[in-house]
C-alpha positions as CSV (number, residue, x, y, z in Angstrom):
1,M,224.3,163.6,12.9
2,L,222.0,163.3,10.0
3,R,224.5,160.8,8.5
4,W,224.2,158.6,11.6
5,F,220.4,158.8,11.6
6,A,220.2,157.8,7.9
7,L,222.5,154.9,8.5
8,Y,220.4,153.7,11.5
9,S,217.2,153.9,9.3
10,L,218.9,151.9,6.5
11,L,220.0,149.2,8.9
12,T,216.5,149.0,10.5
13,V,214.9,148.5,7.1
14,A,217.4,145.8,6.1
15,V,216.9,143.8,9.4
16,S,213.2,144.0,9.0
17,S,213.3,142.7,5.5
18,N,215.5,139.7,6.6
19,L,213.1,138.9,9.4
20,L,210.1,139.0,7.0
21,A,212.0,136.8,4.5
22,D,212.6,134.1,7.2
23,T,208.9,134.0,8.2
24,P,207.1,131.2,6.4
25,P,204.0,132.2,4.5
26,E,200.7,131.8,6.3
27,T,198.7,128.8,5.3
28,E,194.9,128.8,5.0
29,Q,193.5,127.2,8.1
30,E,190.7,124.6,7.6
31,T,187.3,125.5,9.0
32,P,186.6,123.3,12.0
33,V,183.9,120.8,11.4
34,A,181.1,120.7,13.9
35,R,180.7,117.4,15.6
36,L,177.9,116.0,17.7
37,A,178.8,115.4,21.2
38,E,178.0,111.9,22.4
39,A,175.4,112.0,25.1
40,P,176.6,110.6,28.4
41,M,175.1,107.3,29.5
42,P,172.5,107.7,32.1
43,L,173.6,106.8,35.6
44,P,171.9,103.7,37.1
45,Y,169.2,104.3,39.6
46,S,170.7,104.5,43.1
47,Y,168.7,104.2,46.3
48,D,171.5,106.0,48.1
49,A,171.1,109.0,45.8
50,V,167.5,109.3,46.8
51,L,168.4,109.2,50.4
52,T,170.8,112.2,49.9
53,Q,168.1,114.4,48.5
54,A,166.8,117.0,50.9
55,P,163.2,116.2,51.8
56,T,160.5,118.9,51.5
57,L,159.1,119.7,54.9
58,T,155.5,120.6,55.7
59,A,154.6,123.5,57.9
60,T,154.1,121.3,60.9
61,E,157.4,119.5,60.3
62,H,159.2,122.9,60.2
63,L,157.7,123.7,63.6
64,Q,158.8,120.3,64.9
65,E,162.3,120.9,63.7
66,A,162.3,124.3,65.3
67,V,161.3,122.8,68.7
68,R,164.1,120.2,68.4
69,H,166.8,122.8,67.5
70,L,165.7,125.1,70.4
71,Q,165.8,122.2,72.9
72,E,169.3,121.1,71.7
73,A,170.5,124.7,71.8
74,G,169.4,125.1,75.4
75,F,166.4,127.4,75.0
76,P,163.6,125.4,76.7
77,E,161.2,128.4,77.1
78,D,161.3,129.2,73.4
79,A,160.9,125.5,72.6
80,A,157.9,125.3,74.8
81,R,156.3,128.4,73.1
82,I,156.9,126.9,69.6
83,Q,155.5,123.6,70.8
84,R,152.2,125.3,71.9
85,Q,152.0,126.8,68.5
86,L,152.5,123.4,66.9
87,D,149.8,121.9,69.1
88,E,147.4,124.6,68.0
89,V,148.2,124.1,64.3
90,L,147.8,120.3,64.6
91,E,144.4,120.7,66.3
92,T,143.2,123.0,63.5
93,K,144.5,120.7,60.8
94,L,142.9,117.6,62.4
95,S,139.6,119.4,62.6
96,E,139.8,120.5,59.0
97,L,140.7,116.9,58.0
98,A,137.6,115.5,59.8
99,T,135.4,118.1,58.1
100,K,136.8,117.2,54.6
101,R,136.4,113.5,55.2
102,K,132.8,114.1,56.3
103,Q,132.2,116.1,53.1
104,I,133.7,113.3,51.0
105,E,131.5,110.6,52.6
106,D,128.4,112.7,52.1
107,L,129.4,113.3,48.5
108,K,130.0,109.5,48.0
109,A,126.6,108.7,49.4
110,S,124.9,111.3,47.1
111,V,126.8,110.0,44.1
112,A,125.9,106.4,45.0
113,A,122.2,107.3,45.3
114,L,122.2,109.1,42.0
115,E,124.0,106.2,40.3
116,L,121.4,103.8,41.6
117,E,118.7,106.0,40.4
118,V,120.0,106.3,36.8
119,G,121.4,102.7,36.7
120,A,125.1,103.4,36.6
121,A,128.1,102.7,38.8
122,S,131.6,104.1,39.4
123,Q,133.3,100.8,39.3
124,Y,132.5,97.5,37.6
125,L,133.7,93.9,37.9
126,V,134.7,92.5,34.5
127,E,134.7,88.7,34.4
128,C,136.2,86.9,31.4
129,I,136.5,83.2,30.7
130,S,138.0,82.1,27.5
131,G,138.4,78.6,26.1
132,E,138.9,76.3,23.2
133,L,136.0,74.2,21.9
134,D,136.4,71.0,20.0
135,L,133.7,71.3,17.3
136,T,134.3,67.7,16.0
137,T,133.4,66.3,19.5
138,L,130.5,68.8,19.7
139,H,129.0,67.5,16.4
140,R,129.6,63.9,17.3
141,N,127.7,64.3,20.6
142,G,124.9,66.1,18.8
143,G,125.5,69.4,20.7
144,S,124.9,72.9,19.4
145,W,124.9,76.5,20.5
146,N,121.4,77.1,19.4
147,S,120.3,78.0,22.9
148,L,122.5,81.2,22.6
149,L,121.0,82.4,19.4
150,D,118.0,84.2,20.8
151,G,120.2,87.3,21.5
152,D,120.7,90.2,19.2
153,G,124.3,89.3,18.3
154,K,125.7,88.7,14.9
155,K,125.8,85.1,13.8
156,K,129.1,83.8,12.5
157,L,129.4,81.0,10.0
158,L,131.8,78.2,10.8
159,L,134.2,76.4,8.4
160,D,131.8,73.5,7.6
161,D,128.8,75.8,6.9
162,E,126.7,73.8,9.3
163,L,126.7,75.6,12.6
164,L,125.9,79.2,13.4
165,I,127.6,80.9,16.4
166,S,126.3,84.0,18.0
167,S,129.0,86.7,18.4
168,G,127.8,89.6,20.6
169,P,125.3,89.9,23.5
170,V,123.7,86.6,24.5
171,D,121.6,85.4,27.4
172,R,123.8,85.3,30.5
173,E,122.1,82.4,32.3
174,K,121.9,80.2,29.2
175,C,125.5,80.9,28.3
176,S,126.7,80.0,31.9
177,V,124.8,76.7,31.8
178,L,126.1,75.7,28.4
179,L,129.7,76.6,29.1
180,G,129.5,74.7,32.4
181,D,128.3,71.6,30.5
182,L,131.0,72.0,27.8
183,F,133.8,72.4,30.4
184,G,132.4,69.7,32.5
185,N,132.3,67.0,29.8
186,G,135.6,67.9,28.3
187,T,134.3,69.2,25.0
188,A,135.9,72.6,25.9
189,K,138.9,73.5,27.9
190,V,139.5,76.7,29.9
191,L,142.3,78.9,28.6
192,T,141.9,82.0,30.8
193,D,139.8,83.0,33.8
194,V,140.3,86.6,34.7
195,R,138.5,89.0,37.0
196,L,139.3,92.7,36.7
197,A,137.9,95.7,38.6
198,A,137.4,98.5,36.1
199,I,136.8,102.2,36.9
200,A,134.0,103.6,34.8
201,D,135.1,105.3,31.5
202,Q,138.8,104.4,32.1
203,P,140.6,101.6,30.2
204,Q,141.9,98.9,32.4
205,A,144.3,96.0,31.5
206,Y,145.4,92.6,32.7
207,V,148.7,91.2,31.5
208,S,150.0,87.7,32.2
209,G,152.8,85.8,30.6
210,I,156.5,85.8,29.8
211,N,158.8,86.9,27.0
212,V,160.2,84.2,24.8
213,P,162.6,84.3,21.8
214,V,161.1,84.5,18.4
215,I,162.3,85.0,14.8
216,Q,161.9,88.5,13.5
217,Q,162.3,89.4,9.8
218,T,164.3,92.5,8.8
219,T,164.3,94.7,5.7
220,G,167.6,93.1,4.6
221,G,166.1,89.7,4.7
222,T,168.3,88.4,7.5
223,P,166.2,87.0,10.3
224,L,167.0,88.1,13.9
225,V,166.1,86.6,17.2
226,G,163.9,88.9,19.2
227,Y,161.4,88.5,22.0
228,Q,157.6,88.4,22.2
229,P,155.3,88.0,25.2
230,V,153.5,84.7,25.4
231,G,150.3,84.6,27.5
232,E,147.2,86.8,27.7
233,V,146.6,90.5,27.4
234,L,143.1,91.7,28.3
235,T,141.9,95.3,28.0
236,A,138.4,96.6,28.9
237,T,136.7,100.0,29.0
238,V,133.3,100.1,30.7
239,T,131.1,103.1,30.0
240,P,127.7,103.3,31.8
241,V,124.9,104.5,29.5
242,G,122.1,104.5,32.1
243,G,119.2,102.1,32.7
244,N,121.7,99.5,34.1
245,K,123.3,99.1,30.7
246,V,126.9,99.6,29.8
247,R,129.0,99.9,26.7
248,V,132.0,97.6,26.8
249,K,135.1,98.0,24.6
250,F,136.9,94.7,25.0
251,S,139.9,92.9,23.6
252,L,141.7,89.7,24.5
253,T,145.0,88.5,22.9
254,L,146.1,84.9,23.5
255,S,149.6,84.0,22.5
256,M,151.2,80.6,22.9
257,Q,154.2,78.6,21.6
258,T,153.6,75.8,19.1
259,A,155.4,72.6,18.2
260,R,156.7,74.2,15.0
261,T,160.2,75.5,15.2
262,I,162.5,77.6,13.1
263,S,166.3,77.0,12.9
264,T,168.7,79.9,13.4
265,A,172.1,80.3,11.8
266,D,173.8,79.1,15.0
267,G,171.6,76.0,15.1
268,R,169.1,77.0,17.7
269,Q,165.5,75.9,17.4
270,I,163.0,78.8,18.1
271,P,159.3,77.8,18.5
272,E,156.8,79.6,16.5
273,I,154.1,81.7,18.2
274,D,150.4,81.6,17.5
275,S,148.4,84.6,18.5
276,H,144.6,85.0,18.5
277,L,142.7,88.3,19.0
278,L,139.1,88.6,20.1
279,Q,137.8,92.1,20.3
280,A,134.4,93.9,20.2
281,E,132.5,97.0,21.4
282,V,128.9,96.2,22.4
283,E,126.2,97.4,24.7
284,L,125.2,95.0,27.4
285,K,122.1,94.7,29.6
286,P,122.4,93.2,33.1
287,D,121.2,89.8,32.0
288,Q,123.5,89.5,29.0
289,T,127.0,88.1,28.4
290,M,129.3,89.3,25.6
291,L,130.3,86.2,23.6
292,L,133.2,86.5,21.1
293,V,134.2,83.6,18.8
294,S,136.9,82.9,16.4
295,P,136.7,79.6,14.4
296,M,139.9,78.0,13.1
297,Q,141.1,74.7,11.6
298,N,143.9,72.6,13.1
299,K,145.3,69.1,12.4
300,D,142.6,67.5,14.6
301,G,139.7,69.2,13.0
302,Q,137.7,72.3,13.7
303,V,138.4,74.4,16.9
304,L,136.5,77.4,18.2
305,W,138.3,80.0,20.3
306,F,135.8,82.0,22.4
307,A,135.6,84.4,25.3
308,A,132.5,85.1,27.5
309,V,132.6,88.4,29.2
310,N,130.3,89.5,32.1
311,V,130.1,93.0,33.5
312,S,128.6,93.7,37.0
313,P,128.4,96.9,38.9
314,L,130.5,97.1,42.1
315,R,128.3,99.2,44.5
316,P,129.5,100.3,47.9
317,H,128.2,98.7,51.1
318,T,127.3,95.4,49.3
319,S,128.7,91.9,49.8
320,K,129.9,91.8,46.2
321,A,131.9,95.0,46.6
322,V,133.5,93.7,49.8
323,E,134.3,90.3,48.2
324,H,136.2,91.9,45.3
325,E,137.6,95.0,47.0
326,S,141.1,93.5,46.8
327,E,140.9,93.5,43.0
328,Q,142.8,96.6,42.1
329,P,142.5,98.0,38.5
330,T,145.6,98.6,36.4
331,Q,145.2,101.8,34.2
332,V,146.4,101.8,30.7
333,R,148.6,104.6,29.8
């Protein structure tokens, strides 16, 4: 018996050795490299997807749904009871709404009276007219801007060192008369004429124009064709300071295509873009206009870019407020 057990043990060890000899040696497995998963492309906006979202019901809408379900289920008495509760809730809410509206109207009247007392307003009408003035024609006709120089603005020297232009607050009436004459006799041409309703202390913007192809330089030196807006961008922030005076932070950017072009590698002709920026932050009185100027030289002589900005309060229950109530401000974010 012991002989058989010893023989069995010997055979078992031999078989195990053969199996281990046939097994290939284990190779070192490479550590998996972490890879960033590509973010899925966002799904396009779908109006149908919006329709499938469950709407959030108000308390009264919940009661209306309960009445409808009870009527459809054949419980008219319960539906009538819920309907009476709904009518009571609606009556209470309507009374609360009327009270709140009355409080708002009283508060508006109080604010308007206080604004009138301190010389401020909640909303202002910003009127901007910009133009291009032919200084050569102006000199030839013996004209000047001297009538505007009695304000407290800074005088800017033009290219020929002969004419001083006031940049800043100027007399509103004199500025209006002079610009009317210049536009009327063809010495100046209108570039923009914008009216913007601005909420006090909040930046507002007016944007007009289109995107056109332009040449963009890259770090590698190879120019690319990109896009740039051509038109006008006006921003204004009006802050009342009391005494019917306001502080105006204003900027106007005018961009337009020129006759100059740049050739691309594929033979396209891309027009160059000229951009001009007029900006300032000044304090204006009711009888003042903010005048901004930018002299430049072109092939025909000296040209002056300018913008005249008027700011007027829009007070409630006035003809001016009604006239411009359709002007909605656009807030800058």
